[in-house]
N, C-alpha and C positions, 0 to 999 in steps of 0.2 A: 492703490485704494486703501484708505485706513481701515483699522479694526472696526472703528464706528460705522463707516461706511459699508463695511462689510455686513455688519449686523442689520442695518437699515435695508440693504439689498435682500438679505435672507427673510426679513419680515414682509417686505412687498411681495418676493417671490411665494412665500407660503401662502399669503393671502389671495394672491392669483391663482394658486393652485387649488385651494380650498374651493374657489369659484368655479375653476374648470371642473373639478370633480363633481360637484353639485350639479352643474349646468348639463353634464355628460349624463349622470344618473337620472336628472330630470327627463332629459330627452328620450331615455329608454323607458322611463315609468310611463310616459305619454301613451307609449304604444298598447298599454293594457289598462290604464286608469283614464276616467274622464277629466282630463286636465287641459287647459288652453294652452296653446303654443307660446313660446316666449316671444315670437316675433308679433303676434296678434296682441299680446299683452303690451309689447313695447309700443304699438300704435294708439292703444287706448290709455295706457298710462303716460305717455309722452318722453319717457327715457328708460334706458336699459336698467338704471338702478332700481327704479320704481317697478319695472317689469318683473325682475328677478326677485325683488323683495315679496311681491304678491305671489309670484309662483311657488317660492320657497315655502311661504307661510302656509299655502294651501296643501303642498306636498306633506309638509310637517305635520298638519292636522291628520293625516291619514296613519303616519306611523313612524317616519323616519327621522326620529328626533337627533340620533347620533350623526347624521350626515347633514341636514339642512339647517341646525341650530347654528352648527359653526359658520355656515355660509351667511346667514342672516346677520350674524355678529360682525363680520366682516364688512358686510354692505352698509351696516349701522355706522361704522367709524369711517367709511370711505370718503374722502373729501369729494365735494361737488364740483363740477366743472368738466369742460370738454375732453380734458386729457383721461380722466376717468371713464367718461362715456366711451371715448376711442376704445380704451382698453378692454371695457366690458363687451364691445361689439366684437373685438378680435378674440376674446375668450368664447363667447358664443359661436362664432365661425368655426373656432377650432374643435369646440364640443361637438358640433354638428357633423364635422368631417369624420370624428371617431365613432359616434353613434351610426353613422351610415355605413360604417365598416365594422361589421359585428365582430371580425376577428380580433380587432384592436381592444376589445372591451374587457377581455379575460387575461390581456399579456402585461398587465401593470405598466401601463404607459406612462402614468402620472408618476410612478416610482422612478422610472428612468429619469424623467425630467426632473423630479425632485432632487435626486442624488447628483444631476449634472450642474444643479443651479445653487446646491450648497456653497457658503464661503468656505475659503480653503481652511481657516484656522478652526472652524466649529467642525469640518469634516475631518482634520487630522486629530483633534482633541477627542472626538468620539468614534475615531476609526470607522466611520460611516462608508462601508463599499456596498455598491449593489451587486446582489447576487444574481448572476445571469440565469434568465428563466431556464434554460435547459440544464444548467447545474442545478437548479432548485428541483426541477422535475426528476432528474436522476436521484437525488438525495432522498426525496419524498417516496418515489416509487421501490427504493430499496427498504425503506424503514417501515412505511405503514402497511400493516399486513392485514387488517380486517377494517370493514367499512364504518363500524362504530368505535375504533380507536380514539381515545382521547389524546389530543396532540397540544402541546406547549411551546411557545417561542418566547423565551424571556428577553430577547433583544430583537423584535420583530420587524424594526425598520419600516419600509413602506409596504411590508406583507407578502413579499415574494414567496417565501417559505411557508407561511399559512395557507396562501393560494395554491400552492402546489400540493400541499397536503389536502386541502379540500378537493382539488381535482382527483388526486389518488383515492380519497375515500369515496367520492362519488362513482369512479370507473368501479369500484368493489360493491358498492351499494345497489348499482343498476339491475344486476341480475336478481338480488334479493326483491327488489321493488316489484318484480313481476310474478313472484311466488306466493303461495298462499302460506298461512300461518307465519306471518312476520309482524314486526311492529312498524312498518312502513306503509302508510295509507297513500301518500302522492310525494311527487318530488318537492313540493311546498314544504311537506314536513321533513323531509330529508334536509332542505336548506335550512329550515328553522332550526333543527335539532343540532346541525353542524355549528351554526353561529351561536346559538343560545348555551349549548351544552359542550360540544366536543372540541372545539377550538379556543385556546386561550392565546393572547398576545399582549405582550407588555413592552413598553419602549419609553425611554427617557425624554424623547422629544416629542412635543404635543402634536405636531402636524403628521409625524410619522404614524402615529397611533391612529389618527383620524384617517389617514389614507388607507391605512390596513383595514378597517371597517369598511370604508367605500368600496375598496377592491373585493371584500368578501361578498358584500352586499350584490356588487355588479354580477357576480356569477349567476343570480337568478334575480333579476331586479323587481319582478312582480311578487316574489316571495316575501312576505312579512315576517318581521321578528321582533320580539318584545324588548329584549336585552341582549348583550354580547359579552364575550370574554375578553374584549380588546380595550385597554387602558392604558393612559398616559400615567406613569409613574416618575414623579418629580425627583430632581436630583438637586440638593441644596448646596450652598456655597461650601466649599471643604473646611472654612473656619467656623462652620456653624455649631455651637455646642450641641445641638442635637441633629446631627447631619441624616440627611435623607439620602440613600445610596440608591435609588430607583429599584430595579428588580433585585439587586443584591441585598437588599434589606431582608430579603427571604432567608438569607443564610443565618440571619440572627438567631441563635439557639435558644432564645428565650421567648420568642414569637414566631407565630406561624400566620400572622395577619399582615397586611400589606396596605398603606395608604396611598390611595390612587385619587386621580382627578379625572373626569370623564368630559366636563365642559370648560372652554376656554374664554376667559372674559377679558375685555379691554386690551391692555397692553401685553397680556400673556399670548397673544396669538402669534404664531410663528416660532421657528426653531431658535431663533436668535435670542429667546428669553428663556434660557436654561435654568437661571438661578431664581426663578420665580418661586414664591412661597406657595405652599398649599392653602387656596382660598377656603372659605366657607363651603363652596361646591365641592366636598370632598367626601369619600367614605372609606370604611376598613373593609377590605375583602380577605376571606380566607383563600388560599391557592392550594390546590389538591396536592398530596403527596403520592398519588398512584397513577400518573400519567402513564399511557401506553407508549407514547413517543415524545421525547424531548428533542426538538429539531432546531438548530440555531447556526447562524453566523455571527458569533459573538464579536463584540468589539476587541481588535487586536491592540488596543491603546497600550503604548509603553507605560513603564512604572512613572517616568517623569512627567509626561503629559497627563496620564491618569490623575496626579496629585492636583493639577489644574482645575479640575471639573468635580472631583469628589473627594472624600475624606478616605485616603487609603489605608491608613492606620487602623481604622474602623472595619475596612473590607478585609485586611489581613488577620484582624483579631477574630471576626466571624468566620473566617475560612480555616483558621488553626483550630477553631472549637470543634470542627468536624474532621479535620485532617491535619495532625500537628506537624507534618512533614512540608507543607505548603511553604515555599522559600519567599513569596512575595515577590519575586524578580521578573514575574510574567507579565505584569501590568493587569488588564482586567480578563484577559482571556480566560487563564486557568480557572478563576473564581467562578466565572460563568459555567464551566465544565462541571465543577463541583456542585454548584446550584442545580444544574440538570440531573447530575447523580442522586442528589438528595429527594428529587421530586419525581423519581421515575420508580414505577413499581418492578417487582421482580418478574422477569419476562419480557419488560419493555425494551425499548431501543433508544439510545442515544445516536443522533445523526447530526453530525458537526462538519462545519466548513473551519479550517483552523490552519495557521501557519505551520510550514513543516517543521518548526521548532518543537511541536507536540512530540515528534517521533525521535529526535536525537539529543535535544540540550538538555544540559543538566538542570536548569531551573524547572524543566518539565518532568524530572524523574517521579515525582510523587504522583502527577497525574498517570504517567505510564504504569506505575505500580499499582494505582487504584484499578486502572482498567485491567491489567493482568490478572488480579484477585478476584475481581468482582463480575467480570464480562467475558463473554465470547466476542472477541472482535472479528466481525464477519467480513467486513470489507475496507480496503484502504484504496482510495482512488487518486490518481496524479494525472494532471492535464499536461500532454506533452504536444498539444496543437501548436502549429507555428506562431510565435508571438503571443501564446495565451499560457503563461505560467501559473496563472491562478484561476480559481473557480469565481470570482469576483471580478467586476470591472473597475477600471482606473486605479489597479494598484499592479505594481511589477513585483510584489512579494509572491515568493513559492507558497503555494497553499494545497493543502490535502483535504480529502474527505474521508471521514471515518463513520462507519455504521458499527454499533457494538451492542450486544444483547445483554441485558443484565440476568445474573444467573441467579437461581433460587437458592435457599439455604442447603448447604451440603451438595449442591450440584456441581459436577465437573462436565465440561463439553469439550471433546477432543478434536471436534471439526476444525478445519483448516480456515485460515484468513486468505481472501482473495486480493491480491493486489493488481489493480487495473489501470493500464496506461491508456487514456483517451488521446489519439494521435492527431485529431483535427477538431475544428469548430462543428459542434453538433447542434442540431435543431431539437426542439422538445419531443418530437415523435421519436427521433433516434435515441433520445436520452431513455425514454421510457423502454424502447425496444432493448437497449443495454441492460436496464435494470431487471427487464424480466428474464433475459438469458442468463445475468449473474446470479438472480435468485434460484433458478433452476440448476445452474451447473454448480453452484456453492455447496449445495447439499450432496453433491456427488462426492466431494472431498478430494478433488484432483490434486495430487501432490507435485511439489517441485522436484521430487524424486523421480517423476516418471516424464522424460523429455519428449516422449511422442505424445502427450495428452495435455498440451498446454494451450493449444489454439481454441479458446472459448467462443471466439466469433467467427464460425464457419460462415462464409459468405459476407462477413462484414469486416475483412481484415484491414481494411482502410480506417476503420474506426477505433482500432486498438487490440491489445491481447492482454491475457491475464495469466497468472500463476498462483498457485496456492502454498499455504505452508501448514505444517501441524501447529496447533496452538501451542504446543510444548516450546516451540522457537522463541515465540512472543514471551510466554511466562519466564523462561530462563534466560534471556538476554534483553532486559528492559533497558540496558544502557542505551541501545541504539536500534530501532526499528527502521530506521530510513533505507538501510542497506537492502530491504527486501524490495524498495521501490526505487533503488538507485540506478537500476540499469533496464532497460527495455527489452534486451535480449537475455532469454531465461538462462543461456549457458554461462554468462558472466556472472550471474548471481551463483549458478551452483559451483562456479569455480571458486568465487569468493568463500561460500560456505565449506567447501572442502578444505581450502587453505586455512580456514579458521578452525577446523577439525569439527565442525558441526555436522557435516556430511563426511563420510568415508572416502578414502582416496578413489576406491573401486567406482564411487558416484561421480567422481571428478570428469567434465568434460574435456575435449581437445586432446586426450591421451595424456594429460597430466598425471603422473604418479609421484606423489611426494607424501611420506608418512612421517608425522611428529618432527619436522624440522623448523616449525613456527612458533613463536610465541607473542603475546601482547608486548608492545614495545616497553611498557613499564615493568614487565617482568624481568627485565635484565639491563634496563637503563633507566636514566633521570632526565626527564623531558622538562625543560624550564619554561615558566611563564614569559610573556613577550613584552617587550618594550618597542616602541616605533620611534624612528629618527624622525623629528620634525624639522630639522635644519641641520647644515653641516655642523658637525661636532656637538649637536645637541640632542638630548635623549630624554623621553618622557615615559614613565612606567605607565603601562595600561594593564590593569589586572581584570582579565577575563572571568575570574571566579569570584562569587559572591564573598567568600570567607577565606580566601586563599591569599597567600604573601607573594607579592609582585617580585619576579626576577627579571630577567633580561632575554631579549633577542635583538637581532639587527635588522632595520630596514635598508636594504641596499639599492633602493631606488635613486637616491641621493649620493651613494657612494659608488665608485667606479668597480672596487675589487675588495672582496673580503676573503682572506684565505689563511691557511695555516701551512707555514713553510715547513720544510722536512724536519729541521731542528727545533722548531719551536714548540711551546706549549700553550701558546695563546693565539688566537685569531688576530690579525691585523687588518685595518682598512686602510685603503689608499683614497685620499680624497683629493681630487684635483682642484677644488675650489680654494681648499688651504695650502695646497703644495706640499704635504707632509704625510708621512706614514706614520701611524701610531697605533700603539697597541689597544685592543679592546678589552678594558680592565674588569668586565663583569663576568657573570657565569659564563663558562666556556665549556667545549666540549670537542669531540673528535668528529662531530656529525651536525649538519646542519639539515633541518627537515622544513620543507615550505609551510607557511601559515595558510595557503590557498591561493585562489586567483580565479581568473576566467580561464577555463580548460579548453574553451574554444579559441580565443583571441590573443591568450598571452602565455599560457603555460608552456614551458619549455623543458625544465627538469623538475623534480620533486625531492631532490636531497643532493647534499654535495659533501665531500670529505676532503681529506689533505691534498694539498697540491693542486686542487680543482677551484678557480675563482667562483665566488657566488655573486651574482649580480641582479639587479632588478626586481627583487621580490623582498617579501618579509619572511624572516626565518626563526625557528625555534632552535637554539643550542641544545644538543643532546650529549650528556656525559655517558660514556660507555666504560665501565671498569674493565680491568684484565680479565679475561676468560679462558675456560679450559675446554678443549674440544673433546669428543667423545671417546678418542683414543689417546687422550692424558697430555695433549700438547697445548702450550700456551697461546693465547691470541691477544695481542697487545691492543689498547684502546684505539690506536690509529688504524690498525688493522680491520679492527671489528667495523670502525667507522667505514671504511671502504667496503666491507660485505654488505653492510646495510644500505649503503648508497647505491651500490650496484642493483641490489635487490629492488628498492624502492623506484628506481628509475626504469627497470625492466617491466615489460607489459605484464608479467605474472605478477610483480610486487605492486604495480599500479592498481589492479583490479580491487584488492582490499581497501587500500588507501583511498581511492575514489568514492568507494561505498561508504566511507565513514565522513565525507564532507557535509557540513551544515549547508544545505544549497539556499542561497538567498535569491537569486534570480537566473532562471536559465541555466547556463554553463558555468555560471560564477558561483564558487564555494568556498567556504573556508573551514578552517580547523580550528575549534576552541582545543585548549590546553587538554581537558579531560578526555575529549573524544581521540586527540591525537595519541594520548598514552595507551588507549586501547586498541589501536590500530594493529592488526597481525602482521608481522615482518619476519624475515628469515633471522632465525637465532644463531650465531655462531657457535654457542655451546652445545647446539645440537647437530653440529657437522662433523665430519672427519677433518682433520688438518689437509688432506687432500683437497677436500671441497672449499674449505676456506681459501687455500691457495689459488683454485680455479676461480672464485669469485672476485679476489684481489686481481687477478690477472684480467678479468673482464672488466674490471673498473679501471685499471690502468690503461687498457687498450683504448677506450673512449673519453678519457679523463680531459684530453686536450680539445675535444670537438666542441664547436661553435654550433650548439644546437638550435635547430628551427622550431617554429611551434610544433607542439606535440601531435596535432592531428597531420602536420606536413610530414612529420618523421614517419607516422603510419603509412601515409600515402607513398612516401618515397620508398619504404621497405616493401611495399605490395608490387612496386615497379622494378626494384633493383636489390637482388639478396645481398650485395656488398654494402648497403646502406649502413650507416652506423645504428640505427634502431634494430634493424634485423641482426648485425653482428653481435649487439649486445644481448638481445633476447636468445639467440643461438647459443652464446658462451655460458650465460647463466643456466640455461636449460642443460648443457653438455656437464657443466660442474655439479649438477644436482640429480640428474637422472641418467639412467644406462639407455634408454630410448628416448629419441628426440620427439616430442609431442608436435601436434600439428598448429605450429606458432602461426603460419599464414592465417589460419581461420580465426585464431584469436585476436590477431591484428586487424583483421578485417571486421569482427564484431564489435572492438573497441571503437573503431573509426566510424562506425555507422551509428554507434551510440552518441558518440561526442557530437557528430554532425547533426543528430536530432535535437540535441541540447542546444546547440547553435541556433537551429530554426526556432526553438521555444523562446528563444532570447531575442532574436532579431525578427521573427515574422518571416 
């Protein structure tokens, strides 16, 4: 299907869904208003088209301009003929099915259909993903605290998050509705207030904005309202000399108003017309800067795709006017977070569905620092349900939910951050129960330091578990927050933090007792940027930092062996396709560290050093200079390479390395250069010469092993104490500690978490 065909389909789909929404709403409205049935009108008018036009015009006269005017416009331009009549009858039958099942009316059924029907090109450009209803309820129940909270969604899509916010507000309003001395006279008054005053929804897609107001109206079809805070905010062609940026126009530091369009006319109907000009039917609105909650699943559109739909230079100009550290490398997601921050009052909450890049990628540093400085991050939630790496549908990208409360001037908040792993697909009732439990438990500030107080879901263990961290952890380590969510097992997180020196060795689990023997890798070594091999003997520089200089690494997926022979100073590769052995004449070092991979399906080793061939992965060369031990003995670069390689391949060393991964999908993770440089590893300069020799012996003992998958190594270790994995772990621990820790339990927990991640990816 061509892009033009795709656009035609999008317009037809949008028109059909507008009619479906209006027909469903009309069917519900008939139950409380004196309106004719559509089937009776069809008999008298002679066609479905005329029947619907008559019905919608009558309903429109009551109050519902936002809903029925759009449908009347669609009917007006609909071609006559039997095909149209057949389609309209099918729309009527589908609407009747929904109306007869009241539970479907409040579950954004049209939104699900709408997102599934979008053309691929449009969906990718706008990064339009449907937030699952339980995910939406979980976020709203965590963020909305009072019945009269004002809530905004600046990328509302089909309205899933505004509808969940409505439901949360209603649950809080009902107790007040039966008390005296309150401002609530009836449920109709609540409904009118929510839609007219409390809920704001903006979207760049015209049909999405229409669907949002339909879904909100459907919460109480007989409740009338005069206006709403839901608007279509057009986006103009990127080349336009006066570009319109949709909701992001609100970042303009010289204006606090926004040009919106409430009515769709002629060819403007449908999401395929995103470049339409703002017609005479427009108005300027002012958007509050004192919302109690800003809740969003903003578009994750990459920078390259974002430039196809709007003027990114203007977006970045506006963003940097508020935060000069914004890199412009995140695409659209970070500017939307900044927009939420700008329009949230003190004490209000940001509630966001974001890619996991927010918690560890360099390009998101400015956002993390903004949150650390201005917010108490209350919750971070990760889905570990089988086959569910994301909170949205139809995306394999890893996502995280973040809820953060904006601090007042001079306020500091030491309460912890709750990191929750939800381990199964949940329904909306379970989502609300989880949120209520988390809201109660979070205030008790259970700490990661207390291993016996971490199961927050008593009686709900199948739904997940949580752990909390002092706010200082996030404030002092904005380089990577993902490690707090990297493991489901709390003991693995505690081990990682103790090896990093954040927790004391007395707080380390498994009986591990290591004090001051680790450092960040770049404290004593030089990690190079990476280059990927694209064909035999052909290399391409890949610069993974916005302003860095590209160096080199090796992709051994097309090279049989990459090794540093005993007397060599450079790595050499043996390429069977070329039948030659050639030196690799770029940045080299005595250590190769993996760029990442699938830790369930393909990961075998994480690092390699001299005499050990490296195959089947992408590697960062690491230069380690000559070092000196704590007792004054020298350590050559080749020896240091073996020490660090033995550490990284052991279960002890794997824990902090795995925690720094940039998770893409399930068990698949990668290391950006800046992250790898910050990974905690064993530092040869903090060891005695005897310890260095012990680590070298551990490396040499297993250097010739043909390693199986990492998870299979762990399985074998638990069955056979003489397995290579158990041998390496034991030798490493013997070299560094006087007493052997509980390696078996550590291997058991690692295996369980890796298997969990495998299920996340594979279902």
